[in-house]
N, C-alpha and C positions, 0 to 999 in steps of 0.2 A: 798843619796847623791843627793846636791843641786849643780845646775850647772847655770851660768849667762852669755849665750852668751852677744856679742857684742850690745848695746842697737841701737834700729832702731830712726828713725825721731819721731814718735811718742807715741813710747812703750818701754817698757821692758820687757823682757822674762827669766822666771826661770824655769829651767827641776829639775823634783823631779823624781830622781831615776829612771831616765830615761823610765818614767809610764807616766808623767802627766808633759803637759805644762801650765804656769799658762802666762797669757799675760797681762801684766800692762799696762792699756792706762794711757798717761799723759797730753793729750789733752781731757777734757772732755767737751761733748755737750749734751744740754736736747735732748729726743728723741730715737728710736733704732739704735743701731749701728751695722752697715752693716756687720762687722765683726761676729758678733755672731748670725745676723741675718740670714746671707747666709750660714753660719756653721749649725745651727739648720735645715734649710731647707734643706740642703743636707743630714744631717745625719739621718732627720726624712724618706728622702726619700730611706734610705738604700745605697747613694752612696760611693762608696769605693776608691777613687779616690782625698778624702781628708781627712783630721786627723779628727776624730771626734769629735763632741763637748759633754762635759760632763757637763756645765751648767756655768753660767753667774754670778757675783757680780754686783747689782743696787747699787746706791745710791739715794734715793728719799729725794727734799727738801720739803719745808715747804709748797708750791705749788702742790704739787703731782707731780712735773717733774721728772720723772727717768734718769739716765744716767749710762751709763756701766764704770767700774772702772775695773774689771778685766774679763777675759775670759779663761776658763778651757779645755784642748783638750787634747786627747791622744797624745803618742810622738808616733813619727815615726821612727824609724831605718833606716838612709840614709848614701848615700857617699856624701853629700854635695849638694848645691844649683846649678839649671842647668846653671848659669854664670860661676860660678868657674870651673865646671867640663866640660863645653865647651870650655872655653878657655883653661884649660889644656890638653885636648885631639887634638883642633884644633892647639895651638903652637906646641906639639910633633910631629904633620903630617909635620907640616912646616919644621920644624928644621931638621927632617930627611930627607926632599924631598921624601916625598913619592907619588907616583902617585895615584891621586883619582881614576881614572877611569880607565878600560881596556877595549880592543877590545870584550871581553865577555861580558862586564858589571858589572863584578863585582866590587866593590866599595871597597878602604881604608878605605869609612868613614862606613862603615857596621855597624858598633858599634853604631857610632851617627845618623845612618839612621833608626837603631831600635828605638832609644832614643826620637829622633823626632817626628816618627810615632806613639810612643805611648803617648807622650805629644799631640799630633793632637786627639788622641782618646778620651784621659781623656777630655778634652775642648769640644769636640763635645757629649760626655756624658752627661757633665753637662750642657751644653744648651740645650740637647734633653731633661732633666728632668725642667728645667727653662722656658721652651716653652709648658710644660703642663697645660691644665685649672688648676685655683686655686681657693678657695672660698676666700683666703686672698687676697684683692685688693694690696697690697704691691708686691705680686708674679703673681697675673694674666695678663696674656699678653694681648697685645693693639694693634690694626690695627692701621696702619699709615696711615693719610688721607693725601690726596694731598699737604694741607697747611703743614701739618707737614713735609712732604718731602721736600718742599721747602724751609723750616726752617731750616733745615739740610743744605742744600747748603749753603744759608745765611750764618749760622754758621763756616762753615768749610771754607769760603772765607775769613771770619773776621779773622779765626784763621792763616790764609796765609799771610794775610795783617801784622798781629800781628808778624809773623816770620819775613815778611822782615823790617820792622821797628825795631826789635831786633838786627836784625845782620847787620843794615846798617850803623854802624859804626864799623866793623870788623879793624882791625890793620891787618891782614892779607890781602894782596893783590889778592891773589887769591880766598878767601873769597869774600872780597867785588866785585869783577868781576862777581862772581856767583851771587850773589845779585842784581846787574844792571842787569844781563841777565835775571835773573826770572821774575823783577820788568817789563822788557818789554813785556813778555809775559803772563802778568796779563789779560789782557783785552780777550785774546781768551780763558785761562783759565777760568773766569768767567763763560761763554757762556758754555764750556763742563762740569762745576761742575754743573749746573743750570738743564741739561741734564740727568748727572748721579745719581744727588739726585732725581731725579721726579721718578727714578725706584723703591724707598722707598715705594710709595703708594701704600697700599695693603698688604705691609710685616708685618710682627709683630716684636714688641718692648718688649724686656722683661728685668729682671733685669740678669747683667753678673758681670763678677769680677769686671771689670772697672778699673785695672792697672795690666794688664799681661803681664809679659816678664820672661824672663828665672830665673832671680833671685826669680822668685815666686813660682818656680819649685822645688822640691826635688828629686832627684835622689836614688829612693829606691829598690835596687838589681834591677831586671827588670822590676820594673813599676816605675811611675812618681805620685806624690802627688802634690795638687794643694793646696797652704798657701795664707795667707794673704789676706783678703778679704775686706781692708778697705777700700780701694778705693785711688785715687790719694789724697796724703794728704793737698794739698793746698788748696782742696776744703770745701764747708759746709757739714754735715749729709746729709742735705736734697739731694744736689747734687752727692753723692756718692750712694744714694739710689735710684736716679733715673733710670727710664727703657730705653735702648738703642740699635740700631741694635745689635743683638750679633756677628757680624761678627766685630765690634770695637774691641773684645779679640783677634781676629786674627789677626788683623793688628797688633795689638801692639806686638806679638809674631814674625809675620813678621820681622817688623822692628829690634826687640831684636836680630834675627838671622845674622841681618845685621851689627848690633853695634858691636856682636863679633866678625865677619869678619874682619871690621874697625881696633878693636883694637889690633888684631892679627897682621895685616899688619902693624900698627904704630910701633908695637914692632920689628918686623923684619926689617924695615927702621930705628929704633936707632939702632941696632945689625949690620947694615952694608948694603952697597947698591949693585949696581949691578946685575948680574945675580941670587942672591938670592931673592931681591925683587921681581924681574920681575917670578920668580918660584912660590913665595906664592901668589903673584896676580892670578895666574892660577891657582891654587889649590884653593884660597878663592872663585873665580869666581865658581869653581865646587861645591863648600859647601854651599853656597847660593842657588844654585840650590836644591842641594839635601835635604838641611835643608827645602824648601818651598815645594817642591812636596810630601818628605815623611809626614811633619807633615799636609799637606792637604788632604793625602791619608788617614791617621790616623782620622782627622776631619770628614771625609766623612763616613766614618767607624762607628765613633762613635754615629754621628749626625742619621746614619741609612738612608741616601740619598747623590746623587751627591747636588753641589753646583749648583743653577740655573744661568744662564746667566745672569739675574739682578743682585743677588747675587756675581758674579763675576767681573761686573763694579762696584759694592758698595764696593767689598773689596779695589781699585785702589783709591777710594773716600777717605775710612777710614784711609788708609795708610799714601795718603796726609796729613789727618788731624794730624796722629800721628807724622809724619815728621817736621810738622809744629810747632805741641807743644815742641817739643824736639828742635828746634833751642832757641825757646823763652827760655826753661829752661836751656839749657847750655849756653845761652846768659848770662844770669842773674847768674849763679851760677859756670859754668868751663868756661870760655869766649875762653879758649885754647882747647876744644873741638869743638867749635860751626862749624869748616869745617864739621865734620863729618856729622851731618843731612842736612847741608845745601847740601852738594852734594848727599846727598838721596833725598832730596827735589827737586834738579833738574833732576835726572835720573826720578822721580815720573813725574815729569813735562812733561817732553819731553815722556813719556810712553802714558801717559792719552791723550796728545795732538796728537800723532801720530796715536793713535786708531780713534780719531776723523776724521783726514786726510782720514784714512783707510774706514771709512764708509760714508765719501762722495760722 
């Protein structure tokens, strides 16, 4: 039996007998493809938190340059991707007006808390393997120098500037006001970003997923499977194969939880205003805390150690980078959505600058 799920931006997928998944790549480029490369590395390491790689089909041109055209992986029985699974359960909780937390500490989100903890566990396990010494230069961890740490800060400030420029012409008056507010705080933020980025010196950069969010997870019974190691589709193969701070994947997941909460809140507003929207906002605020806390709990468990103070500070920095990227993406592709990441960006800037004042 053949199945053809909906096509993605850069590939089409064929499922054969619910045993084999063939991913046909439509955008070809010379060199090792991160999807096959990462899947092979993790499969060889015995990692069972992602579908196993069975093989790749390559096309070699007259110059001897190879390009991946098909990737074959094992099929994983699942209940859907993490994004749709999250929206379904979160919408139901909001619609029912469930009380997320009781005085005893028990949560109406207990099922979701276990999912996010398991997701964090799998990501932590993956990062732990990617941080191991390797004879393959493509996977050998590298120590971040002081100059490279400074470059991280400069890159993220540049992404923030790009976000402000992209959202500057927003038709929504509220969004336009937030952009003006953020522009006025740029000078103070630039100084703080340099301080945060300097903490990366001496840490390791490794291969990472590169485009991790809820839709890149499969809900597989009581487990979670990480999929789609292509990286951000708009970037070149070389860029998608670069090493970064592993926390960049964590930042992507935390931002994705926030996106899910905003989407459910948007639906609640469309359904009607008043008390229902107020109740939804309270529930969703609790959801954000629960998702973040349980994901990080699982992540540290999978990593085999707690996050250091430096890493916690860098996580704020990388979340700012991710939110800035989201503003640019939404401005170009879904202008009606741009208010969501702009609001997230404002909250992150407030948090980062408030921490700076607390340390002064």
